[in-house]
N, C-alpha and C positions, 0 to 999 in steps of 0.2 A: 710225501712218503719216500723214505730213503731206499737205496738199492740194497743195502745190507742192514739188517736190524741189529742194533748194538747188544741186544740181550740174547745170548746163546748162539749167535752167529747164523740164525736161520735166514736164508736168502728170500727177499720179497721181490726180486726182479720179475718182470713179466715173463721172461723165458722160463725161469724156474717154476713159477706158478702154473704155467700152462703145459709143462712137460707131460707127455702121455704117460698115464699110469701113476703119476705122482702129484698131479695138480691139486686134487682135493685133500690129500694128506698134507701138502704144503700149506693150503689154506687153513686147515685145521690147526696146524702148528702155529701159523701166524696169528690166528684168532686166540690161541692159548696164551700168546705173549702179551695180549692186550689186557691191561688191568681192568678189573670190574669192581664197582663200588660194593661195599658190604650190603647195602640195602637190596641189591639185586643179585647177590651171589647165588641164592637158591631159587628165587622167583624169576619169572620171565622178565626180560629187559623191557623198558618202556616203549621200545619200537617194535615189539612183537605184536604188530597189528596187521590187518589185511591191507593189500594195496589200495582197495577202495576206501578204507577208513583213513588211510594216509592222505589220499587225494581230497577227501571230504574236509579233512582238517586244514589242508593248504588253502582250499577255496574259501572256507569260513574265515581264515586269517586274512585272505586278500579282501574279502568283503569288509572286514573291520578296518583294514588299512585304507581302502578307497573311501570309506565313510568317515575317515579321520577319527576312529574310535578304537585305537589299539589297546590291547590289554596292558595294564601297568605291570612292568617287570622290574624286579630287583636283581640285577645281574650279579651283584656281589654275593648274594645269598647262595647261589649254586656254584660258585667258583671252585670250592674245594671238591665237590662231587664231580665237576667236569674235568678236573685234573686227574681223576682216577679212571675215567672212561667216557666214551661217547656213544650215543644211541640215536643217530639221525633217522628221521622218519622218511626222508626222501633224498635222492641224489638229483641235483638240479644242474642241467647243462645250460649255462647262462652266457649272455654276451658280456664282454668286458666293459661295455658302456658304463661310464661313471654314474649315470642316472638310474641304472638298474641294480638294485641291491636286494637279492632274494630274501634275506632275513627280514628286511623291512616290508617288502612287497607282500609277504605271507604272514607277517606279524609273528615270527618265530624268534626264539632266543638263541644264544650261542649253543652249539652242540646239537641243534635239532635239524640242521640241513647240511648235507655234504655237497658242497658247491664246486663245480668245475667250470671255470670261466675262460672264455677266449673270444676275441672279436669275431662276431658272426655266429656264435653258438653252434659250432659244428663239432663233430666227433672224429678224431683221428685215432691212431693206435695208442698214443700216449693218454689221450682222454679216456679211451675205452679201458685202459688198464686201471685208471683211477676209479672209474665207475664200477669195474669188477671188484675192486677192493671195497668200495662202499657197500656193495650188495653182499659179497661172499664173506667178508670178514666183519664188517660193521653191522650187517643185518638190515640195511635199508630196504623196505619193501616196494619202493616206487622210484621210477626215473621220470623226470619231466624235462623235455627239451623246451626251453623258454626263449622264444624270439621276442622282439619288441618293435614298436612302431618307429618309423624313421631310422632304421638301422643303417648307419654309415657304411659298414663293411659290405652289406648287400647292395647298397646304392653304388658303391665304387665298382663292384663286380658287374653290375648292369652297364655302367659306362665303359668298362674294359671290353665287354662283349659287343656292345652296340656301336661304340665310337672308336674301337680299336686303339685305345690308348694304352700306354705302358706305365706301370707304377714303379716307383723306386724301391731299392732295398729288397727286403724279403716279402714285400706285400704281394707279389705275384703268386707266392705259395699259398697265401691266405685266399686269394681270388680263385685259385685252382680248386680249393676245398669247397668253395661256395658255388662254383659253376653248375653242378648238377641241378640244384634247386632253382637257380636263376634261369637256366636254360629251359627247364620245364615250364616256368612261368611265361617266358618269351614265346614258347611254342604253342601256347594255348590259343584256341580259335573260338570265338573272335578274340582279338588282342585285348588284353585287360586295359581298362581306362586308367586304373591306378596300378601300374606295373610294379612299383616298389612294394606295395602292400601284399600283392599276390606273390611276389618273389620271396618276401619274408616268410609267408605261410608255407610256400613250397619248400623252402630251405628247412623249415621245421619238420615237415612231412618226410623229407628225404632222410634226415638224421634219425627220426623215430623209426623209419623202416630199417635203416642200417642197424640200429641197436636191437630191434626185435629179433634179428637173425644173426646177431654177433655171437659166434661160438667161442668157447664152449659154455661160458658161465651165464651170460645174460639170457641167451636163447633158451637154455635149459630151465632157468628159473621162471621165465615167462611161460614156457610150455607146461610147467607143473603148477602154475597159478601162485607161485611164491613171490612173484614180482610182476609189475605192470609198467609199460612204457607209454607215456602220453605226451602230446604236444600242446603247446599253448603260446599265445602272443600277449605280451604286456603292453597296454596302452599308456605311454608315458604321460599323456595329457590328463587322463582320467584316473589313473592308478589301478584300473581294472585289468584282471587277467581273464582272457577268453580262451576256453578250451577249443581245440581243433578237432 
């Protein structure tokens, strides 16, 4: 998403969107700039569904994926419609791990998921701004924080905390973002036998909690039932997503 929209000069920067007294007007202006397909110009868009319906669709898609029975899709057939607009049913906060591809994991096609990916699937202000855009402008009714088995970023954070090692480059900033969830796992009594798995789940819980209270956009949509935030962990070996 660019800082300045090329059409009409309406600012889409996070500061402009969240300015008191003007944030919702700015969001409405931004939404008005998005092209809409003729088929949905008058009718409700295809993502005008409840958060629970969106979650049910994701989990049904994952069941197909895990069973190696994905729906047959002709991606070229909807290319022209996708050029005119997007209607994601969910915003997914996913790890950048190359083995985790949300569109495949949930058997969804292009334009159906609004994916924010970063190693360790955590949410900072930049990620939050993207999620706010996905909900307020694109109309996604669901946010899922999706961790995965054997997460290298979480494992590295455990080693930093327990073995007092120092990572090179900008990796310490990533570790700092993952510390709250990992420290919660380490502090559990009795100590987890599989610390990595528990830390992966705690990292998801931490970011779900953060999003639910993220003002002003996400928390308001959650409070009014227009959006839902859930956490899950993807098992790379089986292909299954387990809700937390």
